[in-house]
N, CA, C and O atoms as a GROMACS GRO file, in nm:
protein
  468
    1UNK      N    1   2.014   0.345   2.204
    1UNK     CA    2   1.904   0.371   2.112
    1UNK      C    3   1.848   0.236   2.067
    1UNK      O    4   1.921   0.150   2.018
    2UNK      N    5   1.717   0.219   2.084
    2UNK     CA    6   1.654   0.094   2.045
    2UNK      C    7   1.629   0.091   1.894
    2UNK      O    8   1.649   0.191   1.825
    3UNK      N    9   1.584  -0.024   1.845
    3UNK     CA   10   1.566  -0.044   1.701
    3UNK      C   11   1.460   0.049   1.643
    3UNK      O   12   1.476   0.100   1.532
    4UNK      N   13   1.353   0.070   1.717
    4UNK     CA   14   1.246   0.157   1.667
    4UNK      C   15   1.296   0.301   1.652
    4UNK      O   16   1.269   0.366   1.551
    5UNK      N   17   1.368   0.349   1.751
    5UNK     CA   18   1.421   0.485   1.742
    5UNK      C   19   1.525   0.496   1.631
    5UNK      O   20   1.532   0.597   1.562
    6UNK      N   21   1.606   0.392   1.613
    6UNK     CA   22   1.704   0.392   1.504
    6UNK      C   23   1.636   0.397   1.368
    6UNK      O   24   1.684   0.464   1.277
    7UNK      N   25   1.524   0.327   1.355
    7UNK     CA   26   1.447   0.334   1.230
    7UNK      C   27   1.393   0.475   1.205
    7UNK      O   28   1.392   0.522   1.092
    8UNK      N   29   1.349   0.541   1.312
    8UNK     CA   30   1.301   0.679   1.298
    8UNK      C   31   1.414   0.772   1.256
    8UNK      O   32   1.395   0.859   1.171
    9UNK      N   33   1.531   0.754   1.315
    9UNK     CA   34   1.647   0.837   1.280
    9UNK      C   35   1.687   0.812   1.135
    9UNK      O   36   1.718   0.907   1.062
   10UNK      N   37   1.688   0.686   1.093
   10UNK     CA   38   1.721   0.654   0.954
   10UNK      C   39   1.622   0.718   0.857
   10UNK      O   40   1.661   0.770   0.752
   11UNK      N   41   1.494   0.716   0.892
   11UNK     CA   42   1.391   0.778   0.807
   11UNK      C   43   1.411   0.929   0.802
   11UNK      O   44   1.395   0.990   0.696
   12UNK      N   45   1.446   0.991   0.915
   12UNK     CA   46   1.472   1.135   0.916
   12UNK      C   47   1.593   1.169   0.829
   12UNK      O   48   1.592   1.268   0.757
   13UNK      N   49   1.698   1.086   0.837
   13UNK     CA   50   1.817   1.112   0.757
   13UNK      C   51   1.786   1.099   0.607
   13UNK      O   52   1.835   1.179   0.527
   14UNK      N   53   1.705   1.002   0.570
   14UNK     CA   54   1.666   0.988   0.429
   14UNK      C   55   1.586   1.110   0.383
   14UNK      O   56   1.602   1.158   0.271
   15UNK      N   57   1.500   1.159   0.470
   15UNK     CA   58   1.421   1.278   0.437
   15UNK      C   59   1.511   1.400   0.422
   15UNK      O   60   1.492   1.479   0.330
   16UNK      N   61   1.608   1.414   0.511
   16UNK     CA   62   1.704   1.525   0.501
   16UNK      C   63   1.782   1.514   0.372
   16UNK      O   64   1.800   1.614   0.301
   17UNK      N   65   1.831   1.394   0.340
   17UNK     CA   66   1.905   1.373   0.216
   17UNK      C   67   1.822   1.417   0.096
   17UNK      O   68   1.874   1.481   0.004
   18UNK      N   69   1.695   1.383   0.097
   18UNK     CA   70   1.606   1.418  -0.014
   18UNK      C   71   1.583   1.569  -0.021
   18UNK      O   72   1.584   1.627  -0.130
   19UNK      N   73   1.562   1.633   0.093
   19UNK     CA   74   1.536   1.777   0.096
   19UNK      C   75   1.657   1.858   0.052
   19UNK      O   76   1.642   1.968  -0.002
   20UNK      N   77   1.776   1.806   0.074
   20UNK     CA   78   1.897   1.880   0.039
   20UNK      C   79   1.953   1.844  -0.099
   20UNK      O   80   2.055   1.899  -0.141
   21UNK      N   81   1.889   1.752  -0.168
   21UNK     CA   82   1.934   1.715  -0.302
   21UNK      C   83   1.911   1.832  -0.397
   21UNK      O   84   1.805   1.895  -0.396
   22UNK      N   85   2.012   1.859  -0.480
   22UNK     CA   86   2.004   1.970  -0.574
   22UNK      C   87   2.019   1.919  -0.717
   22UNK      O   88   2.085   1.818  -0.742
   23UNK      N   89   1.958   1.990  -0.808
   23UNK     CA   90   1.970   1.959  -0.950
   23UNK      C   91   2.019   2.085  -1.022
   23UNK      O   92   2.007   2.195  -0.968
   24UNK      N   93   2.073   2.071  -1.142
   24UNK     CA   94   2.114   2.191  -1.217
   24UNK      C   95   1.998   2.288  -1.239
   24UNK      O   96   2.016   2.410  -1.237
   25UNK      N   97   1.878   2.234  -1.260
   25UNK     CA   98   1.761   2.320  -1.280
   25UNK      C   99   1.731   2.401  -1.155
   25UNK      O  100   1.698   2.520  -1.164
   26UNK      N  101   1.741   2.339  -1.038
   26UNK     CA  102   1.719   2.411  -0.912
   26UNK      C  103   1.823   2.522  -0.896
   26UNK      O  104   1.791   2.632  -0.850
   27UNK      N  105   1.947   2.493  -0.933
   27UNK     CA  106   2.054   2.591  -0.922
   27UNK      C  107   2.027   2.713  -1.009
   27UNK      O  108   2.054   2.826  -0.969
   28UNK      N  109   1.973   2.690  -1.128
   28UNK     CA  110   1.942   2.801  -1.219
   28UNK      C  111   1.826   2.887  -1.166
   28UNK      O  112   1.825   3.008  -1.186
   29UNK      N  113   1.732   2.826  -1.098
   29UNK     CA  114   1.613   2.897  -1.053
   29UNK      C  115   1.632   2.974  -0.922
   29UNK      O  116   1.561   3.071  -0.897
   30UNK      N  117   1.727   2.932  -0.839
   30UNK     CA  118   1.742   2.997  -0.710
   30UNK      C  119   1.809   3.133  -0.722
   30UNK      O  120   1.894   3.155  -0.809
   31UNK      N  121   1.770   3.221  -0.635
   31UNK     CA  122   1.832   3.354  -0.629
   31UNK      C  123   1.926   3.363  -0.509
   31UNK      O  124   1.990   3.466  -0.487
   32UNK      N  125   1.934   3.255  -0.432
   32UNK     CA  126   2.019   3.253  -0.314
   32UNK      C  127   2.164   3.227  -0.354
   32UNK      O  128   2.192   3.146  -0.443
   33UNK      N  129   2.256   3.295  -0.288
   33UNK     CA  130   2.399   3.272  -0.309
   33UNK      C  131   2.470   3.279  -0.174
   33UNK      O  132   2.442   3.367  -0.093
   34UNK      N  133   2.561   3.186  -0.151
   34UNK     CA  134   2.633   3.180  -0.024
   34UNK      C  135   2.714   3.305   0.005
   34UNK      O  136   2.735   3.339   0.122
   35UNK      N  137   2.761   3.372  -0.097
   35UNK     CA  138   2.850   3.486  -0.075
   35UNK      C  139   2.776   3.615  -0.040
   35UNK      O  140   2.840   3.714  -0.004
   36UNK      N  141   2.647   3.616  -0.050
   36UNK     CA  142   2.568   3.732  -0.008
   36UNK      C  143   2.548   3.728   0.142
   36UNK      O  144   2.563   3.623   0.205
   37UNK      N  145   2.514   3.842   0.201
   37UNK     CA  146   2.484   3.840   0.345
   37UNK      C  147   2.372   3.738   0.374
   37UNK      O  148   2.286   3.714   0.290
   38UNK      N  149   2.376   3.682   0.491
   38UNK     CA  150   2.281   3.577   0.528
   38UNK      C  151   2.138   3.628   0.526
   38UNK      O  152   2.103   3.722   0.597
   39UNK      N  153   2.057   3.566   0.444
   39UNK     CA  154   1.916   3.602   0.433
   39UNK      C  155   1.827   3.495   0.495
   39UNK      O  156   1.707   3.492   0.469
   40UNK      N  157   1.884   3.409   0.576
   40UNK     CA  158   1.807   3.296   0.628
   40UNK      C  159   1.783   3.294   0.779
   40UNK      O  160   1.724   3.197   0.826
   41UNK      N  161   1.824   3.393   0.857
   41UNK     CA  162   1.810   3.376   1.002
   41UNK      C  163   1.668   3.355   1.049
   41UNK      O  164   1.644   3.280   1.143
   42UNK      N  165   1.572   3.421   0.985
   42UNK     CA  166   1.434   3.402   1.031
   42UNK      C  167   1.383   3.262   0.998
   42UNK      O  168   1.301   3.208   1.072
   43UNK      N  169   1.429   3.204   0.890
   43UNK     CA  170   1.388   3.067   0.856
   43UNK      C  171   1.451   2.969   0.955
   43UNK      O  172   1.383   2.878   1.004
   44UNK      N  173   1.578   2.987   0.984
   44UNK     CA  174   1.645   2.900   1.081
   44UNK      C  175   1.574   2.910   1.215
   44UNK      O  176   1.554   2.809   1.282
   45UNK      N  177   1.536   3.031   1.254
   45UNK     CA  178   1.465   3.051   1.381
   45UNK      C  179   1.332   2.975   1.382
   45UNK      O  180   1.295   2.915   1.482
   46UNK      N  181   1.260   2.979   1.270
   46UNK     CA  182   1.133   2.906   1.262
   46UNK      C  183   1.156   2.755   1.273
   46UNK      O  184   1.078   2.685   1.338
   47UNK      N  185   1.262   2.705   1.211
   47UNK     CA  186   1.293   2.562   1.220
   47UNK      C  187   1.330   2.526   1.364
   47UNK      O  188   1.289   2.421   1.415
   48UNK      N  189   1.408   2.611   1.430
   48UNK     CA  190   1.446   2.586   1.569
   48UNK      C  191   1.325   2.587   1.661
   48UNK      O  192   1.314   2.504   1.752
   49UNK      N  193   1.233   2.681   1.638
   49UNK     CA  194   1.112   2.688   1.721
   49UNK      C  195   1.027   2.562   1.702
   49UNK      O  196   0.971   2.510   1.798
   50UNK      N  197   1.018   2.515   1.578
   50UNK     CA  198   0.940   2.394   1.552
   50UNK      C  199   1.001   2.272   1.620
   50UNK      O  200   0.931   2.177   1.654
   51UNK      N  201   1.133   2.275   1.639
   51UNK     CA  202   1.204   2.160   1.696
   51UNK      C  203   1.206   2.159   1.848
   51UNK      O  204   1.275   2.076   1.907
   52UNK      N  205   1.133   2.249   1.913
   52UNK     CA  206   1.139   2.258   2.060
   52UNK      C  207   1.098   2.130   2.133
   52UNK      O  208   1.145   2.110   2.245
   53UNK      N  209   1.013   2.043   2.077
   53UNK     CA  210   0.984   1.920   2.152
   53UNK      C  211   1.108   1.833   2.174
   53UNK      O  212   1.109   1.750   2.264
   54UNK      N  213   1.211   1.851   2.092
   54UNK     CA  214   1.334   1.775   2.107
   54UNK      C  215   1.323   1.634   2.049
   54UNK      O  216   1.214   1.589   2.012
   55UNK      N  217   1.434   1.568   2.041
   55UNK     CA  218   1.440   1.431   1.990
   55UNK      C  219   1.391   1.418   1.848
   55UNK      O  220   1.393   1.514   1.771
   56UNK      N  221   1.348   1.298   1.814
   56UNK     CA  222   1.302   1.273   1.677
   56UNK      C  223   1.176   1.351   1.645
   56UNK      O  224   1.157   1.394   1.531
   57UNK      N  225   1.089   1.370   1.744
   57UNK     CA  226   0.965   1.447   1.721
   57UNK      C  227   0.998   1.592   1.687
   57UNK      O  228   0.934   1.651   1.600
   58UNK      N  229   1.096   1.650   1.754
   58UNK     CA  230   1.135   1.787   1.726
   58UNK      C  231   1.195   1.804   1.588
   58UNK      O  232   1.161   1.898   1.516
   59UNK      N  233   1.284   1.712   1.549
   59UNK     CA  234   1.345   1.720   1.416
   59UNK      C  235   1.238   1.699   1.309
   59UNK      O  236   1.238   1.766   1.206
   60UNK      N  237   1.148   1.605   1.333
   60UNK     CA  238   1.039   1.582   1.238
   60UNK      C  239   0.952   1.706   1.224
   60UNK      O  240   0.910   1.741   1.113
   61UNK      N  241   0.923   1.773   1.335
   61UNK     CA  242   0.844   1.896   1.330
   61UNK      C  243   0.918   2.005   1.251
   61UNK      O  244   0.855   2.080   1.177
   62UNK      N  245   1.050   2.013   1.267
   62UNK     CA  246   1.128   2.111   1.192
   62UNK      C  247   1.125   2.079   1.043
   62UNK      O  248   1.118   2.171   0.961
   63UNK      N  249   1.132   1.953   1.006
   63UNK     CA  250   1.125   1.915   0.865
   63UNK      C  251   0.987   1.943   0.807
   63UNK      O  252   0.974   1.980   0.691
   64UNK      N  253   0.883   1.924   0.888
   64UNK     CA  254   0.748   1.958   0.844
   64UNK      C  255   0.736   2.110   0.822
   64UNK      O  256   0.671   2.155   0.727
   65UNK      N  257   0.798   2.187   0.911
   65UNK     CA  258   0.799   2.333   0.895
   65UNK      C  259   0.876   2.371   0.768
   65UNK      O  260   0.836   2.463   0.696
   66UNK      N  261   0.984   2.302   0.740
   66UNK     CA  262   1.059   2.324   0.616
   66UNK      C  263   0.967   2.304   0.496
   66UNK      O  264   0.962   2.389   0.407
   67UNK      N  265   0.894   2.193   0.494
   67UNK     CA  266   0.802   2.165   0.383
   67UNK      C  267   0.698   2.275   0.368
   67UNK      O  268   0.665   2.317   0.257
   68UNK      N  269   0.646   2.322   0.481
   68UNK     CA  270   0.544   2.427   0.478
   68UNK      C  271   0.601   2.557   0.421
   68UNK      O  272   0.537   2.622   0.339
   69UNK      N  273   0.720   2.594   0.465
   69UNK     CA  274   0.782   2.719   0.419
   69UNK      C  275   0.834   2.710   0.276
   69UNK      O  276   0.836   2.810   0.204
   70UNK      N  277   0.876   2.592   0.234
   70UNK     CA  278   0.937   2.574   0.101
   70UNK      C  279   0.838   2.601  -0.012
   70UNK      O  280   0.880   2.625  -0.126
   71UNK      N  281   0.710   2.597   0.018
   71UNK     CA  282   0.608   2.624  -0.084
   71UNK      C  283   0.620   2.766  -0.137
   71UNK      O  284   0.597   2.791  -0.256
   72UNK      N  285   0.657   2.861  -0.049
   72UNK     CA  286   0.661   3.001  -0.091
   72UNK      C  287   0.801   3.062  -0.090
   72UNK      O  288   0.818   3.175  -0.136
   73UNK      N  289   0.900   2.992  -0.038
   73UNK     CA  290   1.036   3.045  -0.028
   73UNK      C  291   1.126   2.989  -0.137
   73UNK      O  292   1.097   2.885  -0.197
   74UNK      N  293   1.235   3.058  -0.162
   74UNK     CA  294   1.338   3.014  -0.255
   74UNK      C  295   1.402   2.885  -0.203
   74UNK      O  296   1.441   2.878  -0.086
   75UNK      N  297   1.413   2.783  -0.287
   75UNK     CA  298   1.463   2.653  -0.242
   75UNK      C  299   1.608   2.660  -0.198
   75UNK      O  300   1.647   2.591  -0.104
   76UNK      N  301   1.690   2.740  -0.263
   76UNK     CA  302   1.829   2.754  -0.222
   76UNK      C  303   1.840   2.813  -0.082
   76UNK      O  304   1.922   2.771  -0.001
   77UNK      N  305   1.757   2.911  -0.056
   77UNK     CA  306   1.751   2.974   0.076
   77UNK      C  307   1.705   2.873   0.182
   77UNK      O  308   1.760   2.867   0.292
   78UNK      N  309   1.605   2.795   0.147
   78UNK     CA  310   1.552   2.695   0.240
   78UNK      C  311   1.657   2.588   0.270
   78UNK      O  312   1.674   2.548   0.385
   79UNK      N  313   1.726   2.541   0.168
   79UNK     CA  314   1.827   2.438   0.190
   79UNK      C  315   1.940   2.491   0.277
   79UNK      O  316   1.991   2.419   0.363
   80UNK      N  317   1.980   2.615   0.254
   80UNK     CA  318   2.084   2.675   0.337
   80UNK      C  319   2.037   2.681   0.483
   80UNK      O  320   2.113   2.649   0.574
   81UNK      N  321   1.913   2.723   0.505
   81UNK     CA  322   1.859   2.731   0.640
   81UNK      C  323   1.854   2.593   0.705
   81UNK      O  324   1.883   2.580   0.824
   82UNK      N  325   1.818   2.491   0.629
   82UNK     CA  326   1.813   2.355   0.684
   82UNK      C  327   1.952   2.308   0.725
   82UNK      O  328   1.969   2.245   0.829
   83UNK      N  329   2.052   2.339   0.644
   83UNK     CA  330   2.188   2.300   0.680
   83UNK      C  331   2.234   2.372   0.807
   83UNK      O  332   2.299   2.311   0.893
   84UNK      N  333   2.200   2.499   0.821
   84UNK     CA  334   2.234   2.571   0.944
   84UNK      C  335   2.161   2.510   1.064
   84UNK      O  336   2.220   2.495   1.172
   85UNK      N  337   2.035   2.476   1.045
   85UNK     CA  338   1.959   2.411   1.152
   85UNK      C  339   2.027   2.281   1.195
   85UNK      O  340   2.044   2.256   1.314
   86UNK      N  341   2.066   2.199   1.098
   86UNK     CA  342   2.130   2.071   1.130
   86UNK      C  343   2.263   2.089   1.203
   86UNK      O  344   2.300   2.007   1.287
   87UNK      N  345   2.334   2.196   1.170
   87UNK     CA  346   2.462   2.222   1.237
   87UNK      C  347   2.444   2.266   1.381
   87UNK      O  348   2.529   2.238   1.466
   88UNK      N  349   2.335   2.336   1.410
   88UNK     CA  350   2.321   2.400   1.540
   88UNK      C  351   2.217   2.339   1.633
   88UNK      O  352   2.214   2.373   1.751
   89UNK      N  353   2.133   2.252   1.584
   89UNK     CA  354   2.029   2.193   1.669
   89UNK      C  355   2.087   2.077   1.750
   89UNK      O  356   2.143   1.983   1.694
   90UNK      N  357   2.074   2.086   1.880
   90UNK     CA  358   2.133   1.984   1.968
   90UNK      C  359   2.069   1.847   1.948
   90UNK      O  360   2.139   1.746   1.952
   91UNK      N  361   1.938   1.842   1.927
   91UNK     CA  362   1.871   1.713   1.907
   91UNK      C  363   1.919   1.645   1.779
   91UNK      O  364   1.943   1.525   1.778
   92UNK      N  365   1.934   1.722   1.672
   92UNK     CA  366   1.984   1.666   1.546
   92UNK      C  367   2.124   1.611   1.565
   92UNK      O  368   2.158   1.504   1.513
   93UNK      N  369   2.207   1.685   1.640
   93UNK     CA  370   2.344   1.638   1.666
   93UNK      C  371   2.345   1.513   1.752
   93UNK      O  372   2.420   1.419   1.724
   94UNK      N  373   2.263   1.510   1.855
   94UNK     CA  374   2.258   1.392   1.943
   94UNK      C  375   2.209   1.269   1.869
   94UNK      O  376   2.253   1.157   1.898
   95UNK      N  377   2.119   1.288   1.775
   95UNK     CA  378   2.066   1.174   1.698
   95UNK      C  379   2.163   1.130   1.588
   95UNK      O  380   2.143   1.025   1.527
   96UNK      N  381   2.266   1.208   1.563
   96UNK     CA  382   2.363   1.173   1.460
   96UNK      C  383   2.320   1.212   1.320
   96UNK      O  384   2.375   1.162   1.222
   97UNK      N  385   2.221   1.301   1.309
   97UNK     CA  386   2.176   1.346   1.178
   97UNK      C  387   2.283   1.438   1.120
   97UNK      O  388   2.345   1.515   1.193
   98UNK      N  389   2.303   1.429   0.990
   98UNK     CA  390   2.412   1.503   0.929
   98UNK      C  391   2.370   1.564   0.796
   98UNK      O  392   2.270   1.524   0.736
   99UNK      N  393   2.448   1.659   0.752
   99UNK     CA  394   2.432   1.715   0.618
   99UNK      C  395   2.501   1.618   0.524
   99UNK      O  396   2.618   1.585   0.544
  100UNK      N  397   2.431   1.571   0.422
  100UNK     CA  398   2.497   1.478   0.330
  100UNK      C  399   2.612   1.548   0.257
  100UNK      O  400   2.606   1.668   0.233
  101UNK      N  401   2.716   1.472   0.220
  101UNK     CA  402   2.828   1.534   0.150
  101UNK      C  403   2.784   1.587   0.014
  101UNK      O  404   2.682   1.546  -0.041
  102UNK      N  405   2.864   1.680  -0.039
  102UNK     CA  406   2.833   1.743  -0.167
  102UNK      C  407   2.816   1.638  -0.278
  102UNK      O  408   2.733   1.656  -0.367
  103UNK      N  409   2.892   1.532  -0.271
  103UNK     CA  410   2.880   1.427  -0.373
  103UNK      C  411   2.741   1.365  -0.377
  103UNK      O  412   2.697   1.318  -0.482
  104UNK      N  413   2.672   1.365  -0.264
  104UNK     CA  414   2.535   1.314  -0.259
  104UNK      C  415   2.433   1.422  -0.293
  104UNK      O  416   2.337   1.396  -0.365
  105UNK      N  417   2.455   1.542  -0.241
  105UNK     CA  418   2.359   1.650  -0.261
  105UNK      C  419   2.357   1.699  -0.404
  105UNK      O  420   2.250   1.724  -0.460
  106UNK      N  421   2.474   1.713  -0.464
  106UNK     CA  422   2.486   1.774  -0.597
  106UNK      C  423   2.592   1.701  -0.678
  106UNK      O  424   2.698   1.756  -0.708
  107UNK      N  425   2.562   1.580  -0.713
  107UNK     CA  426   2.662   1.498  -0.783
  107UNK      C  427   2.710   1.566  -0.911
  107UNK      O  428   2.826   1.550  -0.949
  108UNK      N  429   2.626   1.640  -0.975
  108UNK     CA  430   2.662   1.708  -1.100
  108UNK      C  431   2.768   1.815  -1.078
  108UNK      O  432   2.835   1.855  -1.173
  109UNK      N  433   2.784   1.862  -0.954
  109UNK     CA  434   2.887   1.962  -0.925
  109UNK      C  435   3.024   1.898  -0.904
  109UNK      O  436   3.126   1.966  -0.912
  110UNK      N  437   3.026   1.769  -0.877
  110UNK     CA  438   3.152   1.704  -0.841
  110UNK      C  439   3.208   1.614  -0.950
  110UNK      O  440   3.324   1.572  -0.940
  111UNK      N  441   3.131   1.585  -1.051
  111UNK     CA  442   3.182   1.500  -1.160
  111UNK      C  443   3.278   1.580  -1.246
  111UNK      O  444   3.251   1.696  -1.278
  112UNK      N  445   3.388   1.520  -1.285
  112UNK     CA  446   3.480   1.594  -1.370
  112UNK      C  447   3.420   1.619  -1.507
  112UNK      O  448   3.348   1.534  -1.561
  113UNK      N  449   3.449   1.734  -1.563
  113UNK     CA  450   3.402   1.766  -1.698
  113UNK      C  451   3.484   1.692  -1.802
  113UNK      O  452   3.593   1.644  -1.774
  114UNK      N  453   3.430   1.683  -1.921
  114UNK     CA  454   3.502   1.618  -2.030
  114UNK      C  455   3.607   1.716  -2.084
  114UNK      O  456   3.578   1.832  -2.110
  115UNK      N  457   3.728   1.664  -2.099
  115UNK     CA  458   3.836   1.747  -2.151
  115UNK      C  459   3.833   1.745  -2.303
  115UNK      O  460   3.811   1.642  -2.366
  116UNK      N  461   3.856   1.859  -2.358
  116UNK     CA  462   3.867   1.869  -2.503
  116UNK      C  463   4.010   1.831  -2.541
  116UNK      O  464   4.107   1.880  -2.482
  117UNK      N  465   4.021   1.744  -2.638
  117UNK     CA  466   4.156   1.702  -2.679
  117UNK      C  467   4.188   1.749  -2.817
  117UNK      O  468   4.297   1.723  -2.868
   0.00000   0.00000   0.00000
């Protein structure tokens, strides 16, 4: 991978990190829950279809599709679909794109609470 392509991959990873970042306010507003039956297959399918060009262009097209769909869809549902896309898309895997760890996505979920003494 040359330097230009590595810069594109780094930019895509930063964009993914940003799209998957969660806040307590977002958590309160979403109606999506992991324990319910999967309500995201059609969104994942749309992201996969957008990524058909492959490589960085395909992943970028899928992220653009995410932005387009996120305007009218539940953000929790969209983030779940993006994580599924990243797990199953061969181009994303080949480029080394990853789902950021929970500590990055939702730091407020991982910080220890204050103990009452």
